N, CA, C and O atoms as CSV, one atom per row, in Angstrom:
chain,resi,resn,atom,element,x,y,z
A,1,UNK,N,N,-6.466,-162.838,76.589
A,1,UNK,CA,C,-5.921,-163.186,75.292
A,1,UNK,C,C,-7.057,-163.609,74.374
A,1,UNK,O,O,-7.913,-164.404,74.762
A,2,UNK,N,N,-7.064,-163.095,73.192
A,2,UNK,CA,C,-8.125,-163.381,72.232
A,2,UNK,C,C,-7.818,-164.654,71.450
A,2,UNK,O,O,-6.902,-164.680,70.629
A,3,UNK,N,N,-8.578,-165.694,71.704
A,3,UNK,CA,C,-8.437,-166.930,70.951
A,3,UNK,C,C,-9.720,-167.218,70.195
A,3,UNK,O,O,-9.967,-168.349,69.776
A,4,UNK,N,N,-10.518,-166.204,70.026
A,4,UNK,CA,C,-11.759,-166.311,69.292
A,4,UNK,C,C,-11.473,-166.045,67.819
A,4,UNK,O,O,-10.562,-165.295,67.469
A,5,UNK,N,N,-12.262,-166.669,66.979
A,5,UNK,CA,C,-12.132,-166.385,65.557
A,5,UNK,C,C,-12.559,-164.949,65.319
A,5,UNK,O,O,-13.539,-164.471,65.892
A,6,UNK,N,N,-11.803,-164.266,64.463
A,6,UNK,CA,C,-12.140,-162.890,64.105
A,6,UNK,C,C,-12.881,-162.912,62.777
A,6,UNK,O,O,-12.689,-163.807,61.955
A,7,UNK,N,N,-13.717,-161.927,62.587
A,7,UNK,CA,C,-14.555,-161.851,61.391
A,7,UNK,C,C,-14.294,-160.543,60.652
A,7,UNK,O,O,-14.228,-159.470,61.252
A,8,UNK,N,N,-14.150,-160.660,59.357
A,8,UNK,CA,C,-14.091,-159.506,58.456
A,8,UNK,C,C,-15.204,-159.668,57.441
A,8,UNK,O,O,-15.976,-160.625,57.501
A,9,UNK,N,N,-15.286,-158.730,56.510
A,9,UNK,CA,C,-16.363,-158.749,55.528
A,9,UNK,C,C,-16.485,-160.095,54.815
A,9,UNK,O,O,-17.584,-160.628,54.656
A,10,UNK,N,N,-15.355,-160.632,54.392
A,10,UNK,CA,C,-15.397,-161.846,53.565
A,10,UNK,C,C,-14.625,-163.022,54.152
A,10,UNK,O,O,-14.377,-164.006,53.456
A,11,UNK,N,N,-14.240,-162.930,55.429
A,11,UNK,CA,C,-13.439,-164.014,55.983
A,11,UNK,C,C,-13.623,-164.166,57.488
A,11,UNK,O,O,-13.986,-163.228,58.198
A,12,UNK,N,N,-13.361,-165.372,57.937
A,12,UNK,CA,C,-13.292,-165.699,59.354
A,12,UNK,C,C,-11.907,-166.293,59.561
A,12,UNK,O,O,-11.487,-167.155,58.789
A,13,UNK,N,N,-11.187,-165.846,60.594
A,13,UNK,CA,C,-9.792,-166.254,60.707
A,13,UNK,C,C,-9.306,-166.206,62.146
A,13,UNK,O,O,-9.901,-165.564,63.011
A,14,UNK,N,N,-8.209,-166.902,62.367
A,14,UNK,CA,C,-7.453,-166.861,63.610
A,14,UNK,C,C,-5.980,-166.999,63.217
A,14,UNK,O,O,-5.460,-168.108,63.093
A,15,UNK,N,N,-5.328,-165.868,63.028
A,15,UNK,CA,C,-3.928,-165.843,62.603
A,15,UNK,C,C,-3.095,-165.186,63.692
A,15,UNK,O,O,-3.115,-163.965,63.852
A,16,UNK,N,N,-2.369,-165.995,64.429
A,16,UNK,CA,C,-1.508,-165.491,65.484
A,16,UNK,C,C,-0.057,-165.701,65.081
A,16,UNK,O,O,0.336,-166.787,64.655
A,17,UNK,N,N,0.733,-164.641,65.224
A,17,UNK,CA,C,2.142,-164.699,64.875
A,17,UNK,C,C,3.002,-164.373,66.089
A,17,UNK,O,O,2.729,-163.418,66.817
A,18,UNK,N,N,4.028,-165.164,66.299
A,18,UNK,CA,C,5.047,-164.862,67.296
A,18,UNK,C,C,6.192,-164.231,66.521
A,18,UNK,O,O,6.796,-164.875,65.665
A,19,UNK,N,N,6.488,-162.980,66.818
A,19,UNK,CA,C,7.511,-162.222,66.111
A,19,UNK,C,C,8.645,-161.870,67.057
A,19,UNK,O,O,8.410,-161.499,68.207
A,20,UNK,N,N,9.858,-161.985,66.580
A,20,UNK,CA,C,11.023,-161.535,67.337
A,20,UNK,C,C,11.896,-160.726,66.386
A,20,UNK,O,O,12.207,-161.172,65.282
A,21,UNK,N,N,12.289,-159.533,66.825
A,21,UNK,CA,C,13.227,-158.741,66.042
A,21,UNK,C,C,14.184,-158.017,66.980
A,21,UNK,O,O,13.864,-157.747,68.137
A,22,UNK,N,N,15.371,-157.710,66.451
A,22,UNK,CA,C,16.480,-157.207,67.268
A,22,UNK,C,C,17.030,-155.900,66.708
A,22,UNK,O,O,16.976,-155.660,65.501
A,23,UNK,N,N,17.564,-155.051,67.599
A,23,UNK,CA,C,18.280,-153.874,67.116
A,23,UNK,C,C,19.553,-154.285,66.375
A,23,UNK,O,O,20.104,-155.364,66.596
A,24,UNK,N,N,19.991,-153.414,65.512
A,24,UNK,CA,C,21.228,-153.651,64.758
A,24,UNK,C,C,22.364,-153.967,65.723
A,24,UNK,O,O,22.534,-153.309,66.750
A,25,UNK,N,N,23.126,-154.976,65.371
A,25,UNK,CA,C,24.265,-155.444,66.165
A,25,UNK,C,C,23.852,-155.877,67.572
A,25,UNK,O,O,24.674,-155.932,68.487
A,26,UNK,N,N,22.591,-156.177,67.722
A,26,UNK,CA,C,22.000,-156.652,68.990
A,26,UNK,C,C,22.387,-155.752,70.172
A,26,UNK,O,O,22.638,-156.226,71.280
A,27,UNK,N,N,22.426,-154.458,69.905
A,27,UNK,CA,C,22.770,-153.484,70.942
A,27,UNK,C,C,21.643,-153.395,71.963
A,27,UNK,O,O,20.472,-153.412,71.582
A,28,UNK,N,N,21.967,-153.300,73.247
A,28,UNK,CA,C,20.932,-153.220,74.294
A,28,UNK,C,C,20.401,-151.788,74.460
A,28,UNK,O,O,20.616,-151.159,75.497
A,29,UNK,N,N,19.720,-151.287,73.451
A,29,UNK,CA,C,19.242,-149.900,73.464
A,29,UNK,C,C,17.757,-149.769,73.815
A,29,UNK,O,O,17.247,-148.655,73.935
A,30,UNK,N,N,17.065,-150.894,73.979
A,30,UNK,CA,C,15.617,-150.858,74.210
A,30,UNK,C,C,15.316,-150.890,75.702
A,30,UNK,O,O,14.799,-151.876,76.226
A,31,UNK,N,N,15.650,-149.793,76.375
A,31,UNK,CA,C,15.406,-149.726,77.811
A,31,UNK,C,C,15.000,-148.307,78.185
A,31,UNK,O,O,15.198,-147.369,77.413
A,32,UNK,N,N,14.439,-148.161,79.364
A,32,UNK,CA,C,14.020,-146.850,79.856
A,32,UNK,C,C,12.940,-146.227,78.997
A,32,UNK,O,O,11.946,-146.871,78.660
A,33,UNK,N,N,13.142,-144.971,78.646
A,33,UNK,CA,C,12.154,-144.230,77.866
A,33,UNK,C,C,11.991,-144.806,76.463
A,33,UNK,O,O,10.898,-144.758,75.898
A,34,UNK,N,N,13.062,-145.347,75.899
A,34,UNK,CA,C,12.978,-145.958,74.567
A,34,UNK,C,C,12.037,-147.159,74.619
A,34,UNK,O,O,11.198,-147.326,73.734
A,35,UNK,N,N,12.168,-147.984,75.632
A,35,UNK,CA,C,11.307,-149.154,75.794
A,35,UNK,C,C,9.844,-148.739,75.921
A,35,UNK,O,O,8.973,-149.300,75.256
A,36,UNK,N,N,9.582,-147.762,76.770
A,36,UNK,CA,C,8.203,-147.307,76.978
A,36,UNK,C,C,7.604,-146.751,75.690
A,36,UNK,O,O,6.456,-147.039,75.353
A,37,UNK,N,N,8.385,-145.960,74.981
A,37,UNK,CA,C,7.893,-145.375,73.729
A,37,UNK,C,C,7.675,-146.448,72.674
A,37,UNK,O,O,6.700,-146.392,71.926
A,38,UNK,N,N,8.579,-147.430,72.606
A,38,UNK,CA,C,8.433,-148.527,71.658
A,38,UNK,C,C,7.138,-149.296,71.918
A,38,UNK,O,O,6.431,-149.647,70.973
A,39,UNK,N,N,6.826,-149.560,73.169
A,39,UNK,CA,C,5.584,-150.260,73.502
A,39,UNK,C,C,4.373,-149.472,73.006
A,39,UNK,O,O,3.441,-150.048,72.445
A,40,UNK,N,N,4.390,-148.148,73.213
A,40,UNK,CA,C,3.288,-147.300,72.724
A,40,UNK,C,C,3.178,-147.364,71.209
A,40,UNK,O,O,2.077,-147.466,70.667
A,41,UNK,N,N,4.311,-147.303,70.529
A,41,UNK,CA,C,4.322,-147.335,69.064
A,41,UNK,C,C,3.773,-148.666,68.557
A,41,UNK,O,O,2.976,-148.689,67.620
A,42,UNK,N,N,4.189,-149.766,69.165
A,42,UNK,CA,C,3.715,-151.083,68.733
A,42,UNK,C,C,2.202,-151.183,68.874
A,42,UNK,O,O,1.531,-151.703,67.983
A,43,UNK,N,N,1.662,-150.694,69.974
A,43,UNK,CA,C,0.205,-150.735,70.151
A,43,UNK,C,C,-0.502,-149.841,69.128
A,43,UNK,O,O,-1.571,-150.194,68.631
A,44,UNK,N,N,0.089,-148.693,68.815
A,44,UNK,CA,C,-0.506,-147.791,67.824
A,44,UNK,C,C,-0.473,-148.408,66.425
A,44,UNK,O,O,-1.454,-148.329,65.686
A,45,UNK,N,N,0.643,-149.014,66.068
A,45,UNK,CA,C,0.752,-149.651,64.755
A,45,UNK,C,C,-0.233,-150.811,64.655
A,45,UNK,O,O,-0.879,-150.991,63.624
A,46,UNK,N,N,-0.348,-151.592,65.717
A,46,UNK,CA,C,-1.293,-152.715,65.716
A,46,UNK,C,C,-2.710,-152.219,65.434
A,46,UNK,O,O,-3.440,-152.816,64.644
A,47,UNK,N,N,-3.079,-151.149,66.071
A,47,UNK,CA,C,-4.414,-150.580,65.835
A,47,UNK,C,C,-4.551,-150.125,64.388
A,47,UNK,O,O,-5.593,-150.322,63.763
A,48,UNK,N,N,-3.496,-149.518,63.863
A,48,UNK,CA,C,-3.503,-149.008,62.493
A,48,UNK,C,C,-3.653,-150.118,61.457
A,48,UNK,O,O,-4.310,-149.921,60.435
A,49,UNK,N,N,-3.052,-151.283,61.708
A,49,UNK,CA,C,-3.115,-152.384,60.732
A,49,UNK,C,C,-4.183,-153.409,61.103
A,49,UNK,O,O,-4.221,-154.502,60.539
A,50,UNK,N,N,-5.042,-153.057,62.042
A,50,UNK,CA,C,-6.145,-153.917,62.469
A,50,UNK,C,C,-5.646,-155.233,63.053
A,50,UNK,O,O,-6.235,-156.291,62.827
A,51,UNK,N,N,-4.552,-155.152,63.805
A,51,UNK,CA,C,-4.000,-156.314,64.490
A,51,UNK,C,C,-4.276,-156.151,65.987
A,51,UNK,O,O,-4.646,-155.073,66.452
A,52,UNK,N,N,-4.091,-157.231,66.719
A,52,UNK,CA,C,-4.332,-157.214,68.155
A,52,UNK,C,C,-3.081,-157.747,68.852
A,52,UNK,O,O,-2.640,-158.862,68.573
A,53,UNK,N,N,-2.514,-156.957,69.754
A,53,UNK,CA,C,-1.340,-157.394,70.506
A,53,UNK,C,C,-1.812,-158.326,71.617
A,53,UNK,O,O,-2.556,-157.920,72.509
A,54,UNK,N,N,-1.369,-159.581,71.551
A,54,UNK,CA,C,-1.751,-160.569,72.557
A,54,UNK,C,C,-0.736,-160.619,73.687
A,54,UNK,O,O,-1.107,-160.843,74.839
A,55,UNK,N,N,0.528,-160.417,73.377
A,55,UNK,CA,C,1.589,-160.352,74.389
A,55,UNK,C,C,2.747,-159.558,73.798
A,55,UNK,O,O,3.017,-159.614,72.599
A,56,UNK,N,N,3.418,-158.823,74.666
A,56,UNK,CA,C,4.549,-158.007,74.230
A,56,UNK,C,C,5.564,-157.953,75.351
A,56,UNK,O,O,5.220,-157.685,76.502
A,57,UNK,N,N,6.807,-158.208,75.013
A,57,UNK,CA,C,7.891,-158.050,75.972
A,57,UNK,C,C,9.072,-157.435,75.244
A,57,UNK,O,O,9.602,-158.003,74.289
A,58,UNK,N,N,9.470,-156.268,75.713
A,58,UNK,CA,C,10.609,-155.576,75.129
A,58,UNK,C,C,11.807,-155.801,76.040
A,58,UNK,O,O,11.840,-155.321,77.173
A,59,UNK,N,N,12.774,-156.526,75.537
A,59,UNK,CA,C,14.016,-156.778,76.256
A,59,UNK,C,C,15.043,-155.746,75.773
A,59,UNK,O,O,14.841,-155.147,74.716
A,60,UNK,N,N,16.126,-155.521,76.502
A,60,UNK,CA,C,17.093,-154.511,76.068
A,60,UNK,C,C,17.646,-154.741,74.656
A,60,UNK,O,O,17.981,-153.783,73.959
A,61,UNK,N,N,17.744,-156.027,74.228
A,61,UNK,CA,C,18.347,-156.293,72.924
A,61,UNK,C,C,17.444,-157.041,71.949
A,61,UNK,O,O,17.918,-157.487,70.904
A,62,UNK,N,N,16.165,-157.191,72.257
A,62,UNK,CA,C,15.225,-157.774,71.298
A,62,UNK,C,C,13.781,-157.574,71.764
A,62,UNK,O,O,13.512,-157.222,72.912
A,63,UNK,N,N,12.870,-157.814,70.826
A,63,UNK,CA,C,11.439,-157.659,71.088
A,63,UNK,C,C,10.735,-158.972,70.798
A,63,UNK,O,O,10.941,-159.579,69.747
A,64,UNK,N,N,9.901,-159.408,71.739
A,64,UNK,CA,C,8.997,-160.541,71.523
A,64,UNK,C,C,7.603,-159.957,71.380
A,64,UNK,O,O,7.143,-159.211,72.246
A,65,UNK,N,N,6.937,-160.291,70.300
A,65,UNK,CA,C,5.593,-159.782,70.053
A,65,UNK,C,C,4.713,-160.929,69.592
A,65,UNK,O,O,5.049,-161.642,68.646
A,66,UNK,N,N,3.590,-161.100,70.263
A,66,UNK,CA,C,2.603,-162.115,69.887
A,66,UNK,C,C,1.383,-161.345,69.439
A,66,UNK,O,O,0.758,-160.646,70.236
A,67,UNK,N,N,1.041,-161.466,68.175
A,67,UNK,CA,C,0.020,-160.609,67.583
A,67,UNK,C,C,-0.968,-161.420,66.759
A,67,UNK,O,O,-0.601,-162.397,66.106
A,68,UNK,N,N,-2.217,-161.001,66.800
A,68,UNK,CA,C,-3.261,-161.577,65.957
A,68,UNK,C,C,-3.471,-160.613,64.798
A,68,UNK,O,O,-3.833,-159.455,65.003
A,69,UNK,N,N,-3.244,-161.095,63.582
A,69,UNK,CA,C,-3.284,-160.231,62.401
A,69,UNK,C,C,-4.412,-160.636,61.462
A,69,UNK,O,O,-5.034,-161.687,61.618
A,70,UNK,N,N,-4.654,-159.781,60.495
A,70,UNK,CA,C,-5.681,-160.047,59.490
A,70,UNK,C,C,-5.049,-160.776,58.303
A,70,UNK,O,O,-3.860,-160.600,58.038
A,71,UNK,N,N,-5.819,-161.585,57.592
A,71,UNK,CA,C,-5.246,-162.350,56.474
A,71,UNK,C,C,-4.874,-161.493,55.267
A,71,UNK,O,O,-4.160,-161.965,54.382
A,72,UNK,N,N,-5.332,-160.269,55.210
A,72,UNK,CA,C,-5.011,-159.401,54.079
A,72,UNK,C,C,-3.565,-158.915,54.097
A,72,UNK,O,O,-3.090,-158.340,53.118
A,73,UNK,N,N,-2.863,-159.144,55.210
A,73,UNK,CA,C,-1.487,-158.668,55.320
A,73,UNK,C,C,-0.559,-159.852,55.585
A,73,UNK,O,O,-0.740,-160.587,56.556
A,74,UNK,N,N,0.419,-160.027,54.727
A,74,UNK,CA,C,1.386,-161.120,54.869
A,74,UNK,C,C,2.219,-160.918,56.134
A,74,UNK,O,O,2.448,-159.782,56.549
A,75,UNK,N,N,2.670,-162.003,56.743
A,75,UNK,CA,C,3.441,-161.897,57.984
A,75,UNK,C,C,4.677,-161.006,57.869
A,75,UNK,O,O,4.974,-160.252,58.795
A,76,UNK,N,N,5.403,-161.078,56.756
A,76,UNK,CA,C,6.580,-160.227,56.610
A,76,UNK,C,C,6.205,-158.742,56.544
A,76,UNK,O,O,6.986,-157.889,56.964
A,77,UNK,N,N,5.034,-158.437,56.028
A,77,UNK,CA,C,4.569,-157.038,55.996
A,77,UNK,C,C,4.148,-156.581,57.383
A,77,UNK,O,O,4.308,-155.409,57.725
A,78,UNK,N,N,3.610,-157.499,58.191
A,78,UNK,CA,C,3.247,-157.164,59.572
A,78,UNK,C,C,4.509,-156.741,60.327
A,78,UNK,O,O,4.536,-155.693,60.973
A,79,UNK,N,N,5.542,-157.563,60.237
A,79,UNK,CA,C,6.813,-157.233,60.893
A,79,UNK,C,C,7.363,-155.928,60.338
A,79,UNK,O,O,7.838,-155.079,61.092
A,80,UNK,N,N,7.302,-155.771,59.036
A,80,UNK,CA,C,7.811,-154.558,58.401
A,80,UNK,C,C,7.133,-153.298,58.897
A,80,UNK,O,O,7.784,-152.269,59.080
A,81,UNK,N,N,5.839,-153.370,59.114
A,81,UNK,CA,C,5.121,-152.189,59.610
A,81,UNK,C,C,5.558,-151.836,61.029
A,81,UNK,O,O,5.755,-150.663,61.346
A,82,UNK,N,N,5.711,-152.847,61.884
A,82,UNK,CA,C,6.162,-152.584,63.256
A,82,UNK,C,C,7.581,-152.024,63.265
A,82,UNK,O,O,7.859,-151.046,63.960
A,83,UNK,N,N,8.471,-152.635,62.503
A,83,UNK,CA,C,9.861,-152.196,62.487
A,83,UNK,C,C,10.009,-150.835,61.819
A,83,UNK,O,O,10.753,-149.985,62.307
A,84,UNK,N,N,9.314,-150.620,60.715
A,84,UNK,CA,C,9.445,-149.367,59.984
A,84,UNK,C,C,8.977,-148.158,60.777
A,84,UNK,O,O,9.696,-147.166,60.899
A,85,UNK,N,N,7.774,-148.248,61.313
A,85,UNK,CA,C,7.222,-147.117,62.079
A,85,UNK,C,C,8.037,-146.860,63.337
A,85,UNK,O,O,8.336,-145.711,63.663
A,86,UNK,N,N,8.395,-147.927,64.043
A,86,UNK,CA,C,9.131,-147.735,65.296
A,86,UNK,C,C,10.527,-147.170,65.034
A,86,UNK,O,O,11.000,-146.325,65.793
A,87,UNK,N,N,11.180,-147.618,63.989
A,87,UNK,CA,C,12.506,-147.093,63.673
A,87,UNK,C,C,12.444,-145.603,63.365
A,87,UNK,O,O,13.229,-144.812,63.889
A,88,UNK,N,N,11.511,-145.238,62.518
A,88,UNK,CA,C,11.394,-143.826,62.131
A,88,UNK,C,C,11.111,-142.940,63.343
A,88,UNK,O,O,11.777,-141.924,63.536
A,89,UNK,N,N,10.141,-143.313,64.147
A,89,UNK,CA,C,9.734,-142.484,65.282
A,89,UNK,C,C,10.811,-142.466,66.367
A,89,UNK,O,O,11.161,-141.399,66.873
A,90,UNK,N,N,11.334,-143.627,66.726
A,90,UNK,CA,C,12.329,-143.677,67.796
A,90,UNK,C,C,13.595,-142.926,67.430
A,90,UNK,O,O,14.179,-142.258,68.283
A,91,UNK,N,N,14.034,-143.019,66.181
A,91,UNK,CA,C,15.256,-142.324,65.778
A,91,UNK,C,C,15.045,-140.812,65.706
A,91,UNK,O,O,15.999,-140.050,65.861
A,92,UNK,N,N,13.809,-140.369,65.474
A,92,UNK,CA,C,13.511,-138.936,65.521
A,92,UNK,C,C,13.511,-138.425,66.957
A,92,UNK,O,O,14.008,-137.334,67.237
A,93,UNK,N,N,12.948,-139.225,67.868
A,93,UNK,CA,C,12.767,-138.779,69.247
A,93,UNK,C,C,13.983,-139.033,70.142
A,93,UNK,O,O,14.148,-138.363,71.161
A,94,UNK,N,N,14.827,-139.985,69.775
A,94,UNK,CA,C,16.000,-140.329,70.586
A,94,UNK,C,C,17.250,-140.271,69.709
A,94,UNK,O,O,17.615,-141.269,69.088
A,95,UNK,N,N,17.905,-139.114,69.654
A,95,UNK,CA,C,19.054,-138.931,68.756
A,95,UNK,C,C,20.194,-139.925,68.975
A,95,UNK,O,O,20.941,-140.201,68.036
A,96,UNK,N,N,20.353,-140.471,70.186
A,96,UNK,CA,C,21.447,-141.420,70.406
A,96,UNK,C,C,21.263,-142.697,69.577
A,96,UNK,O,O,22.224,-143.437,69.369
A,97,UNK,N,N,20.050,-142.962,69.106
A,97,UNK,CA,C,19.819,-144.140,68.257
A,97,UNK,C,C,20.327,-143.930,66.838
A,97,UNK,O,O,20.447,-144.885,66.071
A,98,UNK,N,N,20.624,-142.693,66.489
A,98,UNK,CA,C,21.157,-142.408,65.152
A,98,UNK,C,C,22.596,-142.899,64.994
A,98,UNK,O,O,23.120,-142.940,63.881
A,99,UNK,N,N,23.237,-143.272,66.107
A,99,UNK,CA,C,24.595,-143.813,66.031
A,99,UNK,C,C,24.619,-145.175,65.345
A,99,UNK,O,O,25.628,-145.568,64.759
A,100,UNK,N,N,23.494,-145.891,65.426
A,100,UNK,CA,C,23.388,-147.173,64.730
A,100,UNK,C,C,23.104,-146.905,63.260
A,100,UNK,O,O,22.405,-145.943,62.941
A,101,UNK,N,N,23.628,-147.732,62.354
A,101,UNK,CA,C,23.360,-147.519,60.927
A,101,UNK,C,C,21.865,-147.628,60.606
A,101,UNK,O,O,21.372,-146.952,59.703
A,102,UNK,N,N,21.160,-148.464,61.331
A,102,UNK,CA,C,19.699,-148.550,61.277
A,102,UNK,C,C,19.287,-149.093,62.634
A,102,UNK,O,O,20.100,-149.708,63.325
A,103,UNK,N,N,18.047,-148.877,63.024
A,103,UNK,CA,C,17.645,-149.337,64.344
A,103,UNK,C,C,17.541,-150.852,64.398
A,103,UNK,O,O,18.039,-151.479,65.333
A,104,UNK,N,N,16.891,-151.449,63.391
A,104,UNK,CA,C,16.640,-152.896,63.404
A,104,UNK,C,C,17.519,-153.631,62.398
A,104,UNK,O,O,17.938,-153.067,61.387
A,105,UNK,N,N,17.786,-154.893,62.693
A,105,UNK,CA,C,18.435,-155.744,61.703
A,105,UNK,C,C,17.432,-156.015,60.588
A,105,UNK,O,O,16.239,-155.761,60.752
A,106,UNK,N,N,17.897,-156.520,59.475
A,106,UNK,CA,C,16.985,-156.833,58.375
A,106,UNK,C,C,16.212,-158.118,58.638
A,106,UNK,O,O,15.200,-158.371,57.983
A,107,UNK,N,N,16.662,-158.922,59.570
A,107,UNK,CA,C,16.042,-160.218,59.811
A,107,UNK,C,C,14.970,-160.142,60.904
A,107,UNK,O,O,14.889,-159.178,61.665
A,108,UNK,N,N,14.158,-161.188,60.948
A,108,UNK,CA,C,13.132,-161.316,61.986
A,108,UNK,C,C,12.755,-162.783,62.095
A,108,UNK,O,O,12.899,-163.545,61.139
A,109,UNK,N,N,12.276,-163.169,63.258
A,109,UNK,CA,C,11.739,-164.505,63.461
A,109,UNK,C,C,10.230,-164.382,63.387
A,109,UNK,O,O,9.642,-163.513,64.031
A,110,UNK,N,N,9.595,-165.251,62.599
A,110,UNK,CA,C,8.136,-165.268,62.476
A,110,UNK,C,C,7.668,-166.706,62.607
A,110,UNK,O,O,8.130,-167.589,61.885
A,111,UNK,N,N,6.751,-166.930,63.531
A,111,UNK,CA,C,6.188,-168.253,63.721
A,111,UNK,C,C,4.678,-168.116,63.843
A,111,UNK,O,O,4.176,-167.174,64.456
A,112,UNK,N,N,3.966,-169.055,63.258
A,112,UNK,CA,C,2.514,-169.045,63.401
A,112,UNK,C,C,2.127,-169.888,64.605
A,112,UNK,O,O,2.854,-170.792,65.019
A,113,UNK,N,N,0.968,-169.568,65.153
A,113,UNK,CA,C,0.481,-170.322,66.307
A,113,UNK,C,C,-1.029,-170.434,66.220
A,113,UNK,O,O,-1.721,-169.469,65.895
A,114,UNK,N,N,-1.523,-171.608,66.510
A,114,UNK,CA,C,-2.964,-171.822,66.561
A,114,UNK,C,C,-3.443,-171.851,67.992
A,114,UNK,O,O,-2.745,-171.391,68.896
A,115,UNK,N,N,-4.623,-172.388,68.203
A,115,UNK,CA,C,-5.195,-172.453,69.548
A,115,UNK,C,C,-4.345,-173.257,70.516
A,115,UNK,O,O,-4.213,-172.877,71.680
A,116,UNK,N,N,-3.774,-174.342,70.069
A,116,UNK,CA,C,-3.083,-175.264,70.965
A,116,UNK,C,C,-1.846,-174.642,71.589
A,116,UNK,O,O,-1.656,-174.747,72.801
A,117,UNK,N,N,-1.007,-174.002,70.802
A,117,UNK,CA,C,0.249,-173.509,71.341
A,117,UNK,C,C,0.254,-172.022,71.684
A,117,UNK,O,O,1.276,-171.511,72.140
A,118,UNK,N,N,-0.822,-171.336,71.486
A,118,UNK,CA,C,-0.850,-169.900,71.763
A,118,UNK,C,C,-0.588,-169.592,73.226
A,118,UNK,O,O,0.170,-168.675,73.540
A,119,UNK,N,N,-1.199,-170.340,74.114
A,119,UNK,CA,C,-0.991,-170.125,75.543
A,119,UNK,C,C,0.456,-170.344,75.939
A,119,UNK,O,O,1.001,-169.608,76.761
A,120,UNK,N,N,1.069,-171.343,75.362
A,120,UNK,CA,C,2.468,-171.640,75.639
A,120,UNK,C,C,3.359,-170.487,75.198
A,120,UNK,O,O,4.264,-170.085,75.930
A,121,UNK,N,N,3.112,-169.960,74.021
A,121,UNK,CA,C,3.912,-168.841,73.511
A,121,UNK,C,C,3.714,-167.610,74.375
A,121,UNK,O,O,4.679,-166.911,74.685
A,122,UNK,N,N,2.486,-167.337,74.767
A,122,UNK,CA,C,2.221,-166.160,75.596
A,122,UNK,C,C,2.945,-166.273,76.941
A,122,UNK,O,O,3.546,-165.302,77.398
A,123,UNK,N,N,2.894,-167.440,77.572
A,123,UNK,CA,C,3.590,-167.634,78.851
A,123,UNK,C,C,5.091,-167.468,78.672
A,123,UNK,O,O,5.758,-166.887,79.528
A,124,UNK,N,N,5.624,-167.972,77.568
A,124,UNK,CA,C,7.049,-167.844,77.282
A,124,UNK,C,C,7.448,-166.381,77.172
A,124,UNK,O,O,8.454,-165.967,77.749
A,125,UNK,N,N,6.669,-165.597,76.437
A,125,UNK,CA,C,6.982,-164.179,76.247
A,125,UNK,C,C,6.891,-163.445,77.584
A,125,UNK,O,O,7.769,-162.647,77.916
A,126,UNK,N,N,5.841,-163.710,78.347
A,126,UNK,CA,C,5.672,-163.024,79.633
A,126,UNK,C,C,6.787,-163.391,80.602
A,126,UNK,O,O,7.154,-162.573,81.446
A,127,UNK,N,N,7.333,-164.595,80.504
A,127,UNK,CA,C,8.396,-165.046,81.395
A,127,UNK,C,C,9.747,-164.433,81.036
A,127,UNK,O,O,10.678,-164.506,81.839
A,128,UNK,N,N,9.883,-163.827,79.844
A,128,UNK,CA,C,11.160,-163.279,79.402
A,128,UNK,C,C,11.671,-162.194,80.354
A,128,UNK,O,O,12.871,-162.129,80.624
A,129,UNK,N,N,10.785,-161.351,80.860
A,129,UNK,CA,C,11.227,-160.244,81.718
A,129,UNK,C,C,11.591,-160.721,83.110
A,129,UNK,O,O,12.194,-159.971,83.877
A,130,UNK,N,N,11.243,-161.933,83.450
A,130,UNK,CA,C,11.530,-162.457,84.788
A,130,UNK,C,C,12.881,-163.147,84.855
A,130,UNK,O,O,13.264,-163.670,85.902
A,131,UNK,N,N,13.604,-163.152,83.744
A,131,UNK,CA,C,14.920,-163.816,83.703
A,131,UNK,C,C,15.963,-163.004,84.382
A,131,UNK,O,O,17.123,-163.413,84.440
């Protein structure tokens, strides 16, 4: 897990976000091939927006994502990029997801984390699949 300060041209930062988002109507559609593809998409989007995935757990009815982002992108835009790209790609590749009016709900949980609580959040996310 990266807890080192990151450096850009004009800034030094450590911005970690704990994100949670759910499929529309909290349907348990994030399993099997959909889950695997979603994980790939999240890692690809993170690379595209210069973010770093610190922990990821895809549950059948929600996603926990712990990500280190750049200060040039607001937290709501970070979530929007993950949800937007994944919705578009997953609904193209898995036609059964078109039965939902949209893949994701409009809401999301966003929490910031510094050095002190980052380990706690990561352990929490990793423990989700063991329930």
